[in-house]
Every structure is written in structure tokens, then in C-alpha cells.
C-alpha positions as CSV (number, residue, x, y, z in Angstrom):
1,M,-0.1,0.3,0.5
2,S,1.6,3.5,-0.9
3,E,2.0,6.4,1.6
4,K,-1.0,7.9,2.9
5,R,-1.7,10.4,5.2
6,F,-4.1,7.9,7.2
7,D,-3.7,4.6,7.9
8,V,-7.0,4.2,8.8
9,A,-10.9,6.1,7.4
10,A,-14.0,5.1,8.7
11,L,-17.8,6.3,7.9
12,G,-20.6,5.6,9.8
13,E,-22.5,6.2,12.8
14,L,-21.5,8.2,16.2
15,L,-24.0,8.1,18.8
16,I,-24.7,8.0,22.7
17,D,-25.0,4.8,24.0
18,F,-26.5,5.1,27.1
19,T,-26.0,2.0,29.4
20,D,-28.0,0.5,32.2
21,N,-26.3,1.9,35.7
22,G,-28.2,0.3,38.6
23,L,-30.7,2.3,40.1
24,S,-31.1,5.5,42.0
25,E,-32.1,5.7,45.7
26,Q,-35.6,5.8,44.7
27,G,-35.6,3.0,42.3
28,N,-35.1,4.4,38.9
29,T,-32.7,3.0,36.6
30,L,-30.0,5.4,35.9
31,F,-28.2,5.5,32.6
32,E,-24.3,6.5,32.0
33,A,-23.8,8.6,28.4
34,N,-21.0,6.9,27.0
35,P,-19.6,8.5,23.3
36,G,-19.7,5.4,21.0
37,G,-20.9,4.3,17.4
38,A,-18.6,1.2,15.8
39,P,-16.6,2.8,13.0
40,C,-15.6,5.2,15.8
41,N,-14.9,2.5,18.5
42,V,-12.4,0.5,15.7
43,L,-10.8,3.7,15.1
44,A,-10.7,4.9,18.9
45,M,-8.4,1.1,19.1
46,L,-6.2,1.7,16.3
47,K,-5.3,5.1,17.7
48,K,-4.4,3.1,21.0
49,L,-2.3,1.3,18.6
50,G,-0.4,4.0,17.0
51,R,-2.4,4.5,13.7
52,S,-3.3,7.3,12.2
53,C,-7.6,7.5,12.0
54,A,-10.1,9.5,10.5
55,F,-13.5,9.7,11.1
56,A,-16.4,10.6,8.6
57,G,-20.3,11.2,9.3
58,K,-23.0,13.4,10.9
59,V,-24.0,14.3,14.5
60,G,-26.3,16.8,15.3
61,D,-25.5,20.6,16.3
62,D,-26.9,19.4,20.1
63,L,-24.9,19.1,23.2
64,F,-24.5,15.3,22.4
65,G,-22.9,16.1,18.9
66,H,-20.4,18.7,20.5
67,Q,-19.5,15.8,23.2
68,L,-18.8,13.2,20.6
69,R,-17.0,15.7,18.8
70,G,-14.5,16.2,21.8
71,V,-14.2,12.8,23.2
72,A,-13.2,11.6,19.6
73,E,-10.9,14.6,19.2
74,A,-9.4,13.9,22.5
75,A,-9.0,10.2,21.5
76,G,-6.8,11.6,18.9
77,I,-8.9,11.2,16.2
78,C,-9.3,13.3,13.3
79,M,-12.7,15.3,13.2
80,D,-12.1,17.5,10.5
81,Y,-14.3,15.5,7.9
82,L,-17.5,15.3,11.0
83,T,-20.4,17.3,9.5
84,M,-23.2,19.0,12.3
85,D,-26.2,18.8,11.3
86,Q,-28.6,21.8,12.3
87,E,-31.9,20.1,12.1
88,T,-31.7,16.9,13.3
89,R,-30.5,15.5,16.9
90,T,-27.6,13.5,17.4
91,T,-28.6,9.5,17.5
92,L,-28.9,7.8,21.2
93,A,-29.1,4.1,22.3
94,F,-29.8,3.2,25.2
95,V,-28.1,-0.3,26.4
96,K,-29.6,-3.1,28.9
97,K,-27.6,-5.7,29.4
98,L,-29.2,-8.9,30.0
99,S,-28.4,-11.4,32.3
100,N,-27.0,-14.2,29.5
101,G,-24.8,-11.2,29.2
102,D,-26.2,-10.1,25.4
103,R,-27.5,-6.5,25.1
104,D,-31.0,-5.1,24.4
105,F,-30.7,-1.6,22.0
106,S,-33.2,0.7,21.8
107,F,-32.2,3.2,19.2
108,Y,-33.3,7.2,19.2
109,R,-33.2,7.9,15.8
110,N,-36.2,8.2,13.4
111,P,-34.4,10.3,12.1
112,G,-30.9,10.5,13.8
113,A,-28.2,12.6,12.4
114,D,-26.3,10.1,11.0
115,M,-28.7,8.5,8.8
116,M,-28.7,11.8,6.7
117,L,-25.5,12.2,5.2
118,A,-25.4,12.7,1.5
119,E,-23.6,12.0,-1.3
120,E,-22.4,15.4,-1.7
121,E,-21.0,15.9,1.7
122,L,-19.1,12.9,1.4
123,P,-14.9,14.1,2.0
124,F,-13.3,12.5,-1.3
125,A,-9.9,14.1,-0.1
126,L,-10.0,11.8,3.0
127,L,-11.3,8.6,1.1
128,A,-8.6,9.1,-1.2
129,D,-5.8,9.9,1.1
130,C,-6.4,6.8,3.3
131,R,-4.6,3.1,3.2
132,V,-7.9,1.2,5.0
133,F,-11.4,2.3,4.5
134,H,-13.6,0.6,7.0
135,F,-17.6,0.8,7.2
136,G,-20.5,-1.1,9.0
137,T,-24.6,-0.9,8.0
138,L,-25.9,1.2,10.4
139,S,-24.9,3.6,7.3
140,M,-27.2,1.3,4.6
141,T,-30.1,1.7,6.7
142,H,-32.0,4.1,4.6
143,E,-31.7,5.3,1.3
144,G,-29.4,8.4,1.4
145,V,-27.4,7.4,3.5
146,R,-26.9,4.2,1.7
147,R,-25.8,5.6,-1.3
148,A,-23.2,8.3,0.2
149,T,-21.8,4.7,1.9
150,C,-21.4,2.6,-1.3
151,K,-20.1,5.9,-3.2
152,A,-17.3,6.2,-0.9
153,I,-16.5,2.5,-1.0
154,D,-16.1,2.9,-4.5
155,Y,-13.7,5.7,-4.6
156,A,-11.7,4.7,-1.7
157,R,-11.2,1.3,-3.6
158,A,-10.3,3.3,-6.7
159,N,-7.7,5.1,-4.9
160,G,-5.9,1.7,-3.7
161,A,-8.0,1.2,-0.2
162,L,-8.0,-1.9,1.0
163,I,-12.0,-2.2,2.7
164,S,-13.0,-3.5,5.6
165,F,-16.7,-4.5,6.8
166,D,-18.3,-5.3,10.3
167,P,-21.7,-5.5,9.4
168,N,-22.9,-5.0,13.0
169,L,-26.7,-6.0,12.3
170,R,-28.8,-4.4,14.8
171,P,-32.2,-5.9,14.1
172,P,-34.2,-2.6,15.5
173,L,-32.3,-0.1,12.8
174,W,-34.4,-2.1,9.8
175,D,-38.2,-2.1,8.7
176,D,-37.2,-5.3,7.0
177,L,-34.9,-7.5,7.5
178,E,-34.4,-8.8,4.3
179,D,-33.1,-5.6,3.6
180,A,-30.8,-6.0,6.1
181,R,-29.7,-9.2,4.2
182,T,-29.2,-7.0,1.0
183,Q,-27.5,-4.4,2.1
184,I,-24.6,-7.1,4.3
185,S,-24.1,-8.9,0.9
186,Y,-23.2,-5.6,-0.7
187,G,-20.8,-5.2,2.1
188,L,-19.6,-8.9,1.6
189,A,-19.4,-8.4,-1.8
190,H,-17.5,-5.3,-1.6
191,C,-14.8,-6.2,1.3
192,D,-11.1,-7.3,1.6
193,I,-11.5,-8.1,5.5
194,L,-14.5,-9.5,7.4
195,K,-15.3,-9.2,11.0
196,I,-18.8,-11.1,11.1
197,A,-20.3,-12.2,14.9
198,D,-21.7,-15.8,15.2
199,N,-25.3,-14.3,15.3
200,E,-24.4,-12.3,11.7
201,L,-23.0,-15.7,9.9
202,E,-26.0,-17.5,11.4
203,F,-28.0,-14.9,9.9
204,M,-26.5,-15.0,6.1
205,T,-25.7,-18.8,5.9
206,G,-28.1,-20.4,8.2
207,E,-25.3,-22.3,9.7
208,T,-24.5,-22.7,13.2
209,D,-21.4,-24.7,12.6
210,F,-18.7,-21.3,11.8
211,D,-16.4,-23.2,9.6
212,K,-19.4,-24.6,7.2
213,G,-21.1,-21.1,7.4
214,A,-17.2,-19.2,6.3
215,A,-16.9,-22.4,3.6
216,I,-20.2,-20.6,2.1
217,L,-19.1,-16.7,2.2
218,Q,-15.6,-17.9,0.9
219,K,-17.1,-19.6,-1.5
220,Q,-19.9,-16.9,-2.2
221,Y,-17.9,-14.1,-2.1
222,P,-14.2,-14.6,-3.4
223,N,-12.9,-11.6,-2.9
224,I,-12.8,-11.9,0.9
225,C,-8.9,-12.5,1.8
226,L,-9.1,-12.3,5.6
227,L,-12.3,-13.4,7.3
228,N,-12.9,-13.7,10.9
229,V,-15.8,-14.8,13.1
230,T,-16.3,-13.7,17.0
231,A,-17.8,-15.8,18.8
232,G,-18.1,-13.6,22.0
233,P,-16.9,-15.9,25.7
234,E,-16.2,-18.8,22.8
235,G,-13.3,-17.4,21.1
236,S,-12.7,-15.9,17.8
237,Y,-11.8,-18.0,14.1
238,S,-9.9,-16.6,11.2
239,Y,-10.3,-17.8,7.7
240,Y,-7.4,-17.4,5.4
241,G,-7.3,-18.9,2.3
242,S,-7.5,-22.8,3.3
243,L,-6.1,-21.8,6.8
244,R,-8.4,-22.4,9.4
245,V,-7.0,-21.1,13.1
246,F,-8.9,-20.7,16.2
247,R,-8.2,-18.7,19.8
248,P,-10.2,-18.9,22.8
249,A,-11.0,-15.9,24.3
250,L,-9.9,-14.9,27.7
251,K,-11.9,-16.0,30.7
252,L,-10.4,-14.0,33.7
253,G,-13.5,-12.7,35.4
254,G,-13.8,-8.7,35.9
255,T,-16.4,-8.3,32.7
256,I,-19.1,-5.4,33.0
257,E,-20.4,-5.4,29.5
258,T,-19.5,-6.4,26.0
259,T,-20.3,-2.8,24.3
260,G,-17.2,-2.2,22.3
261,A,-15.3,-5.5,22.6
262,G,-16.2,-6.5,18.6
263,D,-14.7,-3.0,17.6
264,A,-11.4,-3.7,19.5
265,F,-10.9,-6.8,18.1
266,C,-11.8,-5.2,14.6
267,G,-9.3,-2.3,15.5
268,C,-6.7,-4.8,16.2
269,V,-7.3,-7.2,12.8
270,L,-7.2,-3.9,11.1
271,N,-3.8,-3.0,12.6
272,F,-2.2,-6.0,11.6
273,V,-3.3,-6.1,8.3
274,L,-1.2,-2.6,8.4
275,E,1.6,-4.5,9.9
276,H,1.6,-7.0,8.0
277,G,-0.2,-6.6,4.6
278,L,-2.8,-9.4,3.2
279,E,-0.3,-11.8,1.5
280,G,1.2,-14.8,2.0
281,L,0.2,-15.2,5.9
282,A,0.4,-18.4,8.0
283,A,-1.2,-19.9,10.4
284,E,1.2,-19.0,13.4
285,D,0.5,-15.3,12.1
286,L,-3.5,-15.5,12.0
287,E,-2.5,-17.0,15.8
288,T,-0.8,-13.8,17.1
289,M,-3.3,-11.7,15.4
290,L,-6.4,-13.3,16.9
291,S,-4.5,-13.6,20.7
292,F,-3.7,-10.1,20.6
293,A,-7.0,-9.2,19.3
294,N,-9.0,-11.2,21.9
295,A,-7.1,-9.8,24.5
296,A,-8.1,-6.4,23.5
297,A,-11.7,-7.2,23.8
298,Y,-11.4,-9.2,26.8
299,L,-10.2,-5.4,28.6
300,V,-12.9,-3.7,27.2
301,T,-15.4,-6.3,28.6
302,T,-14.2,-5.0,31.9
303,R,-14.1,-1.4,31.3
304,K,-17.9,0.6,30.7
305,G,-18.5,2.3,27.2
306,A,-16.1,1.9,24.1
307,V,-14.2,4.8,23.0
308,R,-12.6,5.9,26.3
309,S,-12.4,2.3,26.9
310,M,-9.8,1.3,24.6
311,P,-6.5,-0.4,26.0
312,D,-3.3,0.6,24.4
313,R,-0.4,-2.0,23.6
314,E,1.5,-2.4,26.2
315,Q,-2.1,-3.4,28.5
316,V,-2.8,-5.8,26.1
317,E,0.6,-7.5,26.0
318,E,1.0,-7.3,29.9
319,L,-2.1,-9.6,29.8
320,L,-1.0,-12.0,27.1
321,E,2.3,-12.4,29.6
322,K,0.6,-13.5,32.0
């Protein structure tokens, strides 16, 4: 990959995650306002690993929009390409932790500023000046921002960027899950690097067996060079050509919530690709990649929030040494 100003550029949602934080003295549920949004979470992890990153998207010109911009800038992410919407408010998500460790999302996004990004607002200078372009499907739920996302993918690709995709399926945001399936298929057909969760793999292939599901995607989408499946507390899998590698998750206790863990994993994978490229990888390389990414994801589960919860390299390496 040629020299570019930014290692990674990401496009998509930037929002406030209101996370369940117990009860007040009166017995009312307390929510903590945590800055989040999957694409920006990925960039926050990459910044912790020393990468140059920039975010493109839209927030409301409101209290939460300015808070998000400030937190992302404090994390070292370039926010010069963030648009502030004068009319539409910043998207909010209320996150409740379930007894099985999963999460229940309630979104306030009808509309939300992130879904109002238009093609003419795309930062083409950024898209031409990044080594990797990362996106998900929350920027593909509605027609206008969907067109903008597709155009951004094409432009980044034409200017030499590798394309990274995380479906990040959130069923409440789709009027029709068949539309979600169609848009995820579009992302799968246009990416080089894929991070997909176990439930999303089953959603797209009908398979609960990860090897069978991955084989279906590899056959249907031969453009995917590196396919990684995250399986929560079980661990993660990597499929690269004929190679298949599994690394178990760290189970050291202390988990508070899982918000941002998958994004930390994704950021670590992209950092690995920036260091090693996508050609000639061996099983040992994939094992190293997954072990580091799993450790970073675990550390995030022991903290609240996402953008502010990403560990640095030394913390991950110290955990792996133990």
C-alpha cells in the first residue's frame, strides 16, 4: 500500500450509548452517557496502537454532537470530516445488559443525524488518502446514507484503499430484515477484510457451524481475503484461503459489559493487516493476530463505554504475558 496521510478512515454512526448503570435511591434506572458508534470505536482502538485515523459522518449540532466530537478528538481521531446537522438531532442508543450477558438496544433515530449524510457531503479528499476504509451497515439502513456509503466504498477502492467491513447487525434499525440481508450481502461483496459475529454468520448462511458458514461466504464472496468470526466468550476464528485458526477467549472474570469489544477486536485486526499486509500469511500469523485481538476485546469488557475504554498496546501485551 502506498503512502497515505491516514492509515484508516471510517464512515458511519457516531452516537451516545446510554448504558444501564444500576438504580437510584428512588429505584429509578440510571443510564450513563457513553460516547460510541462502532466505526469510531474501531478508530479509537487503532489510535491506541499508534495509527493515524479519521472519521467521516454526521451528528447533530447539539449537546451530544459536540460531546462526541470532543471525545473523539481527545482520543486522537481526526474529526475534520465530521458534519454537524443543524436540523436533525444526534442518534441515541439505550443499552440494557441481559442476564445471559447479551445486550438489548433501544434506538432514538427516526431520524438521527448519522442517517442524514448525503453523497455531496462525502469527504473525497479523505477517501483518497487512507490505506484502509472501514464501514458497517448502520450507514446503509436508509436510502440517502446508503448511496453515500456505496459511493465512498467505490471511491476509496479506486484510490487504492483496502476495504474493511463489519455488518454490526442491529435488527431494531431495519424495517425489513430482508433489506438488512441485502445490504450485508453488498458489504460482503465489496470488502477485503471481514469481521462478522456468530449471530450474523448464522443470519447470512443459516449455519451454526462456523466452518460451514465461513466456507459458504468464502465460496460466494471470493473477494474476501481475511474472514474473521467472533464468537463472544468462546473466542474467535480466522479463515484465510485454506487456513482455519481458532483462539479461545480470555476468561479471567471482571466482565462488566460487552459494548465495544467487537470493535476493539476489529481495530486490532486492521492494525495487524497494516503491519503485515494480506499476502502470504501463515497459521502462526493468524494465531498471533487473534490472541492479541481477543485480549484487547476482553479488556474492553472490564470497562464501561467504548471510545474511552480501548486499551493500549502495553496493557494488551502485559495481559498476554500473564
